[in-house]
N, C-alpha and C positions, 0 to 999 in steps of 0.2 A: 449423689453427686452428680452434675451438669458436666457434661462432655465439655472439654475443650475444646475448643477450632482452631488447628493454623492456620494463622495467618501468613501468608510470601510478602514477604519484606520489597518494597521497588522505593527503588531512589526518585524526588520530584523530577528528576532529567527526564526519566524510564517510562513518569507519568504523562510527561507534558512528549515523547514521543507516541506513544498508546495514543493520545488525544489527535496528534496530526493525522496518524493512519488513520485514521477514524474517520475526519474530514476531511481528508483526500479519497476514503473509498467516495466519502459523500459528495464529492465536489466531482469525481471522476461521472458519477453515477449519472448526475443531475445536471451537470453545466458541462458536459463535452465540450469543444470546441467542433465545429464546421466542416473535418476533415472524415471520412469512411473508416478509421485506422481508431479513432476518439470516441466514434459512434458506435462501432462496433465492440469497443473495449465498454465504453456505458452500457451495452443492450446484454453484456458477461456479465460484465458485475449484476445488473439486475437480475439475471437469472439466478445467479449464487442467493440473491436476496428473497426471489419466492420459492428455490429448492429449498434453503439452508433456516429462513428465518432472520428478522433482526438479532436477536437475544446472539443465539447461538451462529452468524456470520461477525458478528462485534468481538466475540473471542476470539474465533478465527483467527479475526486481526491482529488484539491484544497481542497473540502470541507471537507473533510478526517482530515483538519489538525490541527482542534481543539483538535477532539480526538487522534488522535496522539502525541501532544505538551500534553493532560494529564494520557496519560499511560505513556509519557516519564519520567516526575514529579514526577511517582509513581517505577518507576523502576532505576532513573539518580542514584539511590547512588549504587546499588548493581548488575547492568549490567557494564559488564566486557569489553563489546565489541564495536565497533562503534557503532552512531547512525546509522551515516550515509549511509551504506555496510551492520548492522548488526541489530541493534533495528527496523529500520524501513521493509526493506523488513522481516523482521522475521511477526511483527505487521499488514501488508499486510496477508500474507501467514494465520496467527492466526484470524483474527478480519475481513476476508474479504469475503461474496460466490459469487461467477463469477456463481453459475447457470443458472442464467438469462442473456443473454447478454446488455439484453436492460436497464438490472437496475441492475449492480454491488452493493451492499449491505452490509453495518458494520455491524457484529454478533461479537457473542461472542465466539468464538471456542479454545480447548482448546490443548495443542502439539503446533506439527510442528513448531518447533523450527529451527532458522538457524546457521550452525556453520559460523564461519571467514570467510567473500567472498561471502556469502551470500546459500551457500550448506544446498539445502531443504532437509532437514532429514524428516523418512520413514513417509507417513498418515497415518499411522498405530496409529501413534500420534496425527490424525485431525479428530476431532468425533465433528460432531454435540452436542449439551448440548442434 
């Protein structure tokens, strides 16, 4: 008798969040704005791609979905910009430590707001607690 594979059920909103996370990672990696902070982030993301490979990094990023959904529930009423092109990239900038390419880690950070279209503001605002 074949084994049953247990599949986790996700809502459509969570699937959209996962897709937005991955799009934001690709955008932050491939289309950094021309300031030193965004360029450094782009290089750090590239190092993670090289160290982990696309499939492993993608699954790592998908694992952040619940944290982003929770953060969005707290911010949605007051956030006036787009979820996909502003909130999600901003969340990545604020909450992911890329210093170890083998282990991009979710952390609590300050600053790192994004402008419409995902332009990173100065890293002077991004400080580890």
